[in-house]
C-alpha positions in Angstrom: -18.3 5.6 46.5 -15.0 7.3 47.1 -12.9 8.8 44.3 -10.1 6.2 44.9 -12.7 3.4 44.6 -14.1 4.9 41.3 -10.6 5.2 39.9 -9.9 1.7 40.8 -13.3 0.3 39.2 -12.4 2.3 36.0 -9.0 0.9 35.7 -10.0 -2.5 36.2 -12.7 -2.0 33.3 -10.0 -0.5 31.2 -7.7 -3.5 31.7 -10.6 -6.0 31.0 -11.1 -4.0 27.7 -7.7 -4.2 26.8 -7.5 -8.0 27.5 -10.6 -8.4 25.5 -9.3 -6.4 22.6 -6.1 -8.6 22.6 -7.9 -11.8 22.6 -10.0 -10.8 19.9 -6.9 -9.7 17.7 -5.3 -13.2 18.6 -8.6 -15.1 17.6 -8.7 -13.1 14.5 -5.1 -13.8 13.5 -5.7 -17.7 14.5 -8.8 -17.6 12.0 -7.0 -16.0 9.2 -4.0 -18.7 9.9 -6.5 -21.5 9.8 -8.1 -20.1 6.8 -4.9 -19.8 5.1 -3.8 -23.3 5.9 -7.3 -25.0 4.8 -6.8 -22.9 1.6 -3.3 -24.2 0.8 -4.3 -28.0 1.6 -7.3 -27.7 -0.7 -5.3 -26.1 -3.5 -2.8 -28.7 -3.2 -5.4 -31.7 -3.0 -7.4 -30.1 -6.1 -4.1 -30.3 -8.2 -2.7 -33.5 -7.1 -6.1 -35.2 -7.6 -6.3 -34.1 -11.0 -9.5 -31.9 -10.5 -7.4 -29.0 -11.7 -4.7 -29.5 -14.6 -1.2 -28.7 -13.6 -0.9 -27.0 -16.8 -3.1 -24.1 -15.4 -2.5 -24.2 -11.8 0.7 -25.2 -10.0 0.5 -27.1 -6.5 1.9 -24.9 -3.5 4.6 -27.7 -3.0 5.9 -27.3 -6.5 5.8 -23.3 -6.0 7.7 -23.7 -2.7 10.4 -25.9 -4.4 10.7 -23.3 -6.9 11.2 -20.6 -4.7 13.9 -22.9 -2.8 15.5 -23.4 -6.0 15.9 -19.6 -6.8 17.2 -18.8 -3.5 19.7 -21.9 -3.8 20.9 -20.4 -7.1 21.2 -17.0 -5.6 19.0 -15.1 -7.9 16.0 -14.9 -6.0 17.1 -11.9 -4.0 18.4 -10.2 -7.1 15.0 -10.3 -8.7 13.3 -9.2 -5.4 15.6 -6.2 -4.7 15.1 -5.1 -8.4 11.2 -4.9 -8.1 11.7 -3.3 -4.5 14.0 -0.6 -6.0 11.8 0.6 -8.7 8.8 0.2 -6.3 10.3 2.3 -3.4 11.9 4.9 -5.5 8.7 5.8 -7.6 6.5 5.4 -4.5 8.6 7.9 -2.5 8.8 10.3 -5.4 5.1 10.1 -5.9 4.2 10.4 -2.5 6.4 13.4 -1.9 5.0 15.2 -5.0 1.7 14.1 -4.4 1.4 15.4 -0.8 3.1 18.7 -1.6 0.7 19.4 -4.6 -2.3 18.1 -3.0 -1.5 20.3 0.2 -0.9 23.5 -1.9 -4.1 22.8 -4.1 -6.2 22.3 -1.1 -5.1 25.5 0.6 -5.8 27.3 -2.7 -9.4 26.2 -3.4 -9.7 28.3 -6.6 -6.6 27.1 -8.2 -7.7 23.5 -7.0 -11.1 23.9 -8.6 -9.5 25.0 -11.7 -6.9 22.0 -11.8 -9.6 19.4 -10.5 -10.8 18.3 -13.9 -7.2 17.7 -15.0 -6.2 15.6 -12.0 -9.4 13.6 -12.4 -8.8 12.8 -15.8 -5.3 11.8 -15.2 -6.2 9.7 -12.3 -8.8 7.9 -14.5 -6.4 7.0 -17.4 -4.8 3.6 -17.4 -1.2 4.7 -16.9 0.0 1.3 -17.2 -0.7 1.3 -20.9 1.6 4.0 -21.2 4.7 1.7 -20.4 5.5 1.6 -24.1 5.6 5.4 -24.4 7.9 5.7 -21.2 10.2 3.3 -23.2 10.5 5.6 -26.0 10.7 8.6 -23.6 13.2 7.2 -21.1 14.6 4.0 -22.6 14.7 0.5 -21.3 15.9 0.5 -17.8 15.2 1.5 -14.1 14.0 5.0 -15.0 11.1 4.0 -17.3 9.9 1.8 -14.5 10.3 4.3 -11.8 8.4 6.8 -14.0 5.6 4.1 -14.4 5.3 3.6 -10.8 5.4 7.4 -9.9 2.5 8.0 -12.4 0.5 5.4 -10.5 1.1 6.7 -7.0 1.2 10.6 -7.4 -2.4 11.2 -8.6 -3.9 9.1 -5.9 -1.8 10.8 -3.1 -2.7 14.2 -4.7 -6.4 13.6 -4.7 -6.5 12.1 -1.2 -4.3 15.2 0.3 -6.6 17.6 -1.4 -9.7 16.0 0.0 -8.2 15.7 3.4 -7.1 19.3 3.4 -10.5 20.6 2.2 -12.3 18.4 4.8 -11.0 19.9 8.0 -13.6 20.8 10.6 -14.8 24.4 10.0 -15.2 24.7 13.8 -11.8 24.1 14.4 -10.7 26.7 11.8 -13.1 29.5 13.1 -12.1 28.8 16.7 -8.4 29.2 15.7 -9.0 32.6 14.0 -11.2 33.6 17.1 -8.1 32.9 18.9 -6.0 35.1 16.6 -3.9 32.2 15.4 -1.6 33.0 12.6 -2.2 31.4 9.2 0.9 29.4 9.7 0.0 27.9 13.0 -3.5 27.2 11.4 -1.8 25.1 8.7 0.8 23.3 10.9 -1.4 22.9 14.0 -4.9 22.3 12.8 -4.8 21.5 8.8 -1.7 19.3 8.6 -3.0 16.9 11.6 -6.4 16.5 10.0 -4.9 15.6 6.7 -2.3 13.2 7.9 -4.9 10.1 8.1 -5.9 10.8 4.5 -2.3 10.9 3.3 -1.7 7.5 5.3 -4.7 6.0 3.7 -3.6 7.2 0.1 0.0 5.7 0.8 -1.4 2.4 1.7 -3.7 2.0 -1.3 -1.3 3.6 -3.8 1.5 1.0 -2.5 -0.3 -1.8 -4.0 -0.4 0.1 -7.5 3.2 0.8 -7.1 4.2 -2.8 -6.6 1.8 -3.8 -9.5 3.3 -1.1 -11.6 6.8 -2.2 -10.9 5.9 -5.9 -11.9 4.1 -5.0 -15.0 6.9 -2.7 -16.1 9.4 -5.4 -15.7 7.2 -7.6 -17.9 7.6 -5.2 -20.5 11.1 -3.5 -19.7 12.8 -5.4 -17.5 16.0 -8.1 -17.6 15.7 -8.8 -13.8 12.8 -8.6 -11.3 9.7 -10.6 -10.3 7.8 -9.3 -13.3 10.7 -10.7 -15.5 10.4 -14.0 -13.7 6.8 -14.2 -14.5 7.7 -13.5 -18.4 10.6 -16.0 -18.6 8.3 -18.6 -16.8 5.6 -18.0 -19.4 7.8 -18.5 -22.3 8.6 -22.0 -21.3 5.4 -22.8 -19.7 6.9 -23.0 -16.3 3.8 -22.6 -14.3 5.5 -23.0 -10.9 7.9 -20.0 -11.6 4.9 -17.8 -12.5 3.1 -18.6 -9.3 6.2 -18.5 -7.4 6.9 -14.9 -8.5 3.3 -14.0 -7.8 3.2 -15.6 -4.3 6.5 -13.4 -3.7 4.7 -10.3 -4.7 1.8 -11.1 -2.6 4.0 -11.6 0.5 5.8 -8.4 -0.2 2.6 -6.5 -0.4 1.3 -8.0 2.7 4.3 -7.4 4.7 5.0 -3.9 3.8 1.2 -3.0 4.2 1.1 -4.4 7.7 4.3 -2.4 8.5 2.6 0.7 7.3 -0.5 -0.2 9.3 1.6 -0.4 12.3 3.4 2.7 11.6 0.0 4.6 11.1 -1.3 3.3 14.5 1.7 4.6 16.3 1.9 7.8 14.8 -1.7 8.5 15.1 -2.4 7.5 18.8 -3.6 10.8 19.4 -6.6 10.3 17.4 -9.8 9.3 19.2 -10.4 5.6 18.9 -13.8 5.7 17.1 -12.1 7.9 14.5 -9.1 5.7 14.3 -11.0 2.6 13.3 
């Protein structure tokens, strides 16, 4: 078989695999959409038929109506933006500090080993329970909520970055030294690219904690935000408002996580497909 024929056959195989992959993704999306529709209809039917008491669970139609009323009153975006502000500021600060400290401790194994028990202890601490202390230290306002989100994010990112830095393939490091690569080049061209997937994984995991921390912080400390909507709804037994705030929170988390996943796939195209899965 000629070389051109071989290349043509390989390109056809690649096109078929790509088409099969796109079909599989579309099929998965369709199944998820169908499952969501069935779940929402079952939820609506269970509440309207009286199987589940409206006092405990609001029907999706009532939740949608509440969201529409909040949007019409002009307060919905105010609450969403307030939650996003605390979430994104705390998340950005926690990610930056966590990456820098994790990278530094990963490159200095002795210091990393010395501080590892402290990092593990702080990461296992229920930091949401520290919200009252943050009020005493930073007052009622945005700062205390940002600090709460920061405390939830920084140790997750730090531990993942440390682990990623210390898990670089030893063969790559030995080969780089054999080629007389400088320490700076090893760090920038070997260690950092190997650590980036760990950082992305930590960011996607910690964002869920950041959003949850912002919402919980608003339940204790805020006068606006999705957490405040939950507290205000529970105070007057407005179940629809509580679930409306929860649904909006879930939608925000899903959209931003999907965006982060898309960014990760685009930035890490250089990785072999079997490693990127």
